C-alpha positions in Angstrom: 8.5 8.1 -22.7 7.4 6.3 -25.8 4.8 4.8 -26.2 2.5 3.1 -23.8 0.4 0.4 -25.5 -3.3 -0.3 -24.9 -3.4 -4.1 -25.1 -6.2 -5.6 -27.3 -7.7 -7.3 -24.3 -8.3 -3.9 -22.7 -12.1 -3.7 -22.1 -13.9 -1.5 -24.5 -16.0 1.4 -23.4 -19.2 3.0 -24.5 -17.3 6.3 -24.5 -13.9 7.4 -25.6 -10.9 7.1 -23.3 -8.2 9.5 -24.6 -4.8 9.2 -22.9 -2.2 11.9 -23.1 1.5 11.3 -22.3 3.5 14.4 -22.0 7.2 14.7 -22.6 7.0 19.3 -25.6 5.8 18.3 -29.7 2.7 16.2 -29.7 1.3 13.0 -31.1 -2.2 11.8 -30.7 -3.1 8.1 -31.2 -6.7 6.9 -31.4 -6.6 3.3 -30.6 -9.8 1.6 -31.8 -9.9 -1.5 -29.6 -13.5 -2.3 -30.5 -16.3 -1.2 -32.7 -17.4 1.2 -30.0 -16.2 4.8 -30.0 -12.4 5.2 -30.0 -9.9 5.2 -27.2 -7.1 7.6 -28.0 -3.6 8.0 -26.8 -1.7 11.3 -27.1 2.0 11.9 -26.7 4.4 14.8 -26.5 8.0 14.2 -27.3 11.0 16.5 -27.6 11.4 16.7 -31.4 10.1 15.4 -34.7 6.4 14.7 -33.7 5.3 14.3 -37.4 8.0 11.8 -38.0 7.4 9.8 -34.9 3.7 9.9 -35.6 4.3 8.4 -39.0 6.6 5.7 -37.4 4.0 4.7 -34.9 1.2 4.7 -37.5 2.9 1.7 -39.2 2.3 -0.5 -36.1 -0.4 -3.1 -37.0 -3.0 -2.1 -34.5 -6.4 -0.7 -35.2 -5.5 2.9 -34.6 -5.2 6.4 -36.0 -2.1 8.5 -35.4 -1.8 12.3 -35.6 1.2 14.5 -34.9 1.0 18.0 -33.6 3.5 20.9 -33.6 5.3 21.8 -30.4 3.3 25.0 -29.8 0.8 26.0 -27.2 -2.0 25.4 -29.7 -0.6 22.0 -30.6 -0.4 21.1 -26.9 -3.9 22.3 -26.3 -5.2 20.3 -29.3 -3.5 17.1 -28.1 -4.8 17.5 -24.6 -8.4 18.4 -25.5 -10.8 15.8 -24.1 -8.1 13.7 -22.6 -9.2 11.5 -19.7 -5.7 10.5 -18.6 -2.7 12.8 -18.7 0.6 11.2 -17.9 3.5 13.6 -17.2 7.0 12.1 -17.2 8.5 15.3 -18.7 11.6 16.8 -17.2 15.3 16.5 -17.0 16.9 13.2 -15.6 19.1 13.0 -12.6 22.9 12.8 -12.9 25.4 11.2 -10.5 25.4 13.0 -7.1 21.9 14.5 -7.7 18.8 13.7 -5.6 15.3 13.9 -7.0 14.8 17.1 -5.1 17.8 18.7 -6.9 15.7 18.5 -10.1 13.0 20.8 -8.6 14.3 24.1 -10.0 14.1 22.8 -13.6 11.2 20.4 -13.5 8.9 22.5 -11.4 8.4 25.0 -14.3 7.9 22.2 -16.8 5.2 20.5 -14.7 3.6 23.8 -13.8 3.2 24.7 -17.5 1.9 21.3 -18.5 -0.5 21.4 -15.5 -1.8 24.8 -16.7 -2.4 23.4 -20.2 -4.2 20.4 -18.8 -6.4 22.4 -16.5 -7.5 24.5 -19.5 -7.9 21.7 -22.1 -8.7 18.7 -20.0 -9.9 19.8 -16.6 -11.6 16.5 -15.8 -8.7 14.3 -16.7 -6.9 12.0 -14.4 -3.4 13.5 -14.0 -0.5 11.0 -13.4 2.7 12.7 -12.4 6.0 10.9 -12.9 8.3 14.0 -13.2 10.6 14.2 -10.2 10.6 15.2 -7.4 7.1 13.7 -7.2 6.8 14.7 -3.6 6.9 18.3 -4.8 5.6 18.2 -8.3 2.3 16.7 -7.4 1.4 19.6 -5.0 2.4 22.0 -7.8 -0.2 20.4 -10.1 -2.8 20.6 -7.3 -2.1 24.4 -6.8 -2.4 25.1 -10.5 -5.7 23.2 -10.8 -7.0 25.0 -7.7 -6.1 28.4 -9.2 -8.2 27.4 -12.2 -11.1 26.3 -10.0 -11.0 22.7 -11.4 -9.1 20.8 -8.8 -10.5 17.3 -8.0 -8.3 15.5 -5.5 -9.6 12.2 -6.7 -8.0 12.7 -10.1 -4.4 13.6 -9.2 -1.9 10.8 -8.8 1.8 10.7 -8.1 3.1 7.5 -9.8 5.1 5.6 -7.1 4.6 2.2 -8.7 8.3 1.8 -9.4 9.0 1.7 -5.7 6.8 -1.4 -5.4 8.2 -2.9 -8.6 11.7 -2.5 -7.2 10.9 -3.8 -3.8 9.2 -6.9 -5.3 12.2 -7.5 -7.5 14.8 -7.1 -4.8 12.9 -9.3 -2.4 12.6 -12.0 -5.0 16.4 -12.0 -5.6 17.0 -12.6 -1.9 14.3 -15.2 -1.6 14.7 -16.9 -5.0 11.1 -16.4 -5.8 9.1 -15.1 -8.8 8.9 -11.3 -8.4 5.4 -11.5 -9.8 4.4 -13.4 -6.7 5.8 -10.8 -4.3 3.4 -8.1 -3.1 5.4 -5.6 -1.1 3.5 -2.6 0.2 5.4 0.7 0.0 4.0 3.9 1.6 5.1 7.5 2.2 6.5 9.3 -0.8 8.9 8.9 -3.7 12.3 10.0 -2.6 14.9 8.6 -0.2 13.7 8.2 3.3 10.1 9.0 2.4 10.0 5.6 0.6 8.9 3.1 3.3 8.6 -0.6 2.3 6.4 -2.6 4.7 8.0 -6.1 4.7 6.0 -7.0 7.8 2.9 -7.1 5.6 4.5 -9.4 3.1 5.3 -13.1 3.2 8.8 -12.2 4.4 8.5 -10.5 7.8 12.0 -11.6 8.5 13.2 -8.9 6.1 12.2 -6.2 8.5 15.4 -4.6 9.7 17.4 -5.6 6.7 19.4 -2.4 6.3 20.9 -3.3 2.9 17.6 -4.2 1.4 15.9 -1.1 2.8 18.7 1.1 1.4 18.4 -0.5 -2.0 14.6 0.1 -2.1 14.9 3.7 -0.9 17.8 4.6 -3.2 17.4 2.1 -6.0 17.2 4.9 -8.5 20.8 5.8 -7.7 22.0 2.4 -9.0 20.6 3.3 -12.4 22.0 6.8 -12.3 25.5 5.6 -11.5 25.3 2.7 -14.0 24.4 5.2 -16.8 27.3 7.3 -15.7 25.7 10.7 -16.3 23.6 9.6 -19.3 20.3 9.6 -17.5 18.2 7.9 -14.8 15.7 5.1 -14.7 13.6 5.3 -17.9 12.7 1.7 -19.0 11.7 0.4 -15.6 9.8 3.7 -14.9 8.1 3.3 -18.3 6.9 -0.1 -17.3 5.7 1.1 -13.8 4.0 4.1 -15.4 2.3 1.9 -18.0 1.2 -0.5 -15.2 -0.5 2.3 -13.3 -2.1 3.8 -16.4 -3.5 0.4 -17.4 -4.9 -0.1 -13.9 -6.6 3.2 -14.1 -8.1 2.3 -17.5 -9.4 -1.0 -16.2 -11.0 0.8 -13.2 -12.5 3.4 -15.5 -14.1 0.7 -17.5 -15.8 -0.6 -14.3 -13.4 -3.4 -13.1 -13.6 -3.8 -9.4 -10.9 -4.3 -6.8 -8.1 -2.5 -8.8 -5.6 -1.4 -6.2 -2.3 0.5 -6.8 0.1 2.4 -4.6 0.0 6.1 -5.4 0.9 9.5 -4.0 -2.4 11.3 -3.5 -4.2 14.1 -1.6 -4.8 11.9 1.4 -6.6 12.3 4.7 -4.4 9.8 6.5 -1.9 12.3 8.0 -3.4 15.7 7.4 -3.6 16.2 11.2 0.2 16.0 11.1 0.5 18.6 8.3 1.0 16.0 5.5 -1.3 16.8 2.6 0.0 14.2 0.2 0.9 10.6 1.0 1.4 7.4 -0.9 -0.5 4.3 0.2 -2.7 1.6 -1.4 -5.6 3.2 -3.3 -8.5 1.5 -4.9 -9.2 3.0 -8.3 -12.6 3.5 -9.8 -14.4 5.4 -12.6 -14.1 8.6 -10.5 -10.3 8.2 -10.0 -9.3 7.5 -6.4 -12.2 5.5 -5.0 -10.8 4.4 -1.6 -7.6 5.3 0.2 -6.4 2.5 2.5 -4.8 3.1 5.8 -1.3 1.9 6.4 -2.4 -0.8 8.8 -0.4 -2.7 11.4 3.4 -2.4 11.0 6.5 -3.4 12.9 8.1 -1.0 15.4 11.1 -0.6 13.1 8.8 0.3 10.2 7.0 2.8 12.4 10.2 4.7 13.0 10.8 4.8 9.2 7.3 6.1 8.7 7.7 8.8 11.3 10.9 9.9 9.6 9.1 10.0 6.3 6.2 12.1 7.7 8.7 14.6 9.0 10.2 15.0 5.5 6.8 15.0 3.7 5.5 17.7 6.0 8.3 20.0 4.8 7.0 19.8 1.2 3.8 21.6 2.2 3.5 24.9 0.3 2.4 27.8 2.5 0.7 29.6 -0.3 -0.9 28.9 -3.7 1.8 28.8 -6.4 1.0 31.5 -9.1 0.7 30.2 -12.6 3.5 32.4 -13.9 5.8 32.3 -10.9 7.2 29.9 -8.3 9.0 30.6 -5.1 12.2 28.7 -5.0 15.6 28.6 -3.2 18.5 29.7 -5.3 21.1 29.8 -2.6 19.9 28.1 0.6 22.2 28.0 3.5 23.5 24.8 5.1 21.1 25.4 8.0 18.1 25.7 5.6 19.3 22.6 3.8 19.5 20.6 7.0 16.1 21.8 8.0 14.8 20.7 4.7 13.2 24.1 3.9 11.2 23.8 0.7 9.8 27.3 -0.1 11.1 30.8 0.5 8.5 33.5 0.9 10.4 36.2 -0.9 10.1 38.1 -4.2 8.6 35.8 -6.8 10.8 35.1 -9.8 10.1 33.6 -13.2 11.1 29.9 -13.4 13.2 30.1 -16.5 15.1 26.9 -17.2 17.9 28.7 -19.0 18.5 31.2 -16.2 17.7 29.2 -13.1 20.6 26.8 -12.4 20.1 23.8 -10.1 21.9 24.3 -6.8 23.2 20.8 -5.9 23.3 21.8 -2.2 19.7 22.7 -2.1 17.1 20.0 -1.8 14.4 22.6 -2.0 
């Protein structure tokens, strides 16, 4: 994901606001938006960090750009002092794959980046885009807990794209400006866990529209199929990720009433065994300032929410995930798959991307 821009109208701060976007070589960009101490943006990309750093440095903004080598020390240097860490790193989906099918590969990537962030930027806001978000966010939480630096107010699963898509699809049906559509989406960020609440919008008549619901819940599949194996949603996700990061920056600078949907450590359904849940969250300097309840919804939407909670409950890890290992399914049975079993309590094995193939029948 390259690069997210801090607009010149972004309010300045009396202290620096470093932002790190992770994708393994590193670029740090110090964006001096005012005469006050610098705001900085860091990136990791797959290759050629020095070259990309030089390329970005030619953009006519008041900024300083530095590239780092793709090594543990380079990663630590890029992360040091970061206040926002955005993690879109991982492999994309291919046709026929669900977000959960990515778990075997992406879990290790997210875990290692979370470990680096916990060591170099323990007080940073962590924004997770890497799929499956429903599972990768809890992994980050467990890593930070193991380091003794977990702050639930500073961990976010970025689900903004679900709201962006819902607003766009509704506007196409209603011939309106999507910018004027405010569709609340709750639950999670995968399939049936994505629950749009049309009853809370200006278009309550859309409740029960099965085609629209399916498109919102599985909109990512449209892109995966259209790209024909060449990747998944990147540009729309970049926009949604940038939107969330910018909102967090505004809130960090003291702007009031900044509300975004996000997948967080939430109290709303903990009594039902659901630790993480996406809903509207008011952001503040401390991260998640206020988590809003779902509110009144239509009976049809309640059924969707109930189904989402059942699926989200299965994501719950029964033990802390060790830093060097992760318990995963390698060959789950059809019964386990139907039951949605997520973690196997068996012998731990190293999550090695080269040696751990994705089992397309296992939704882990």
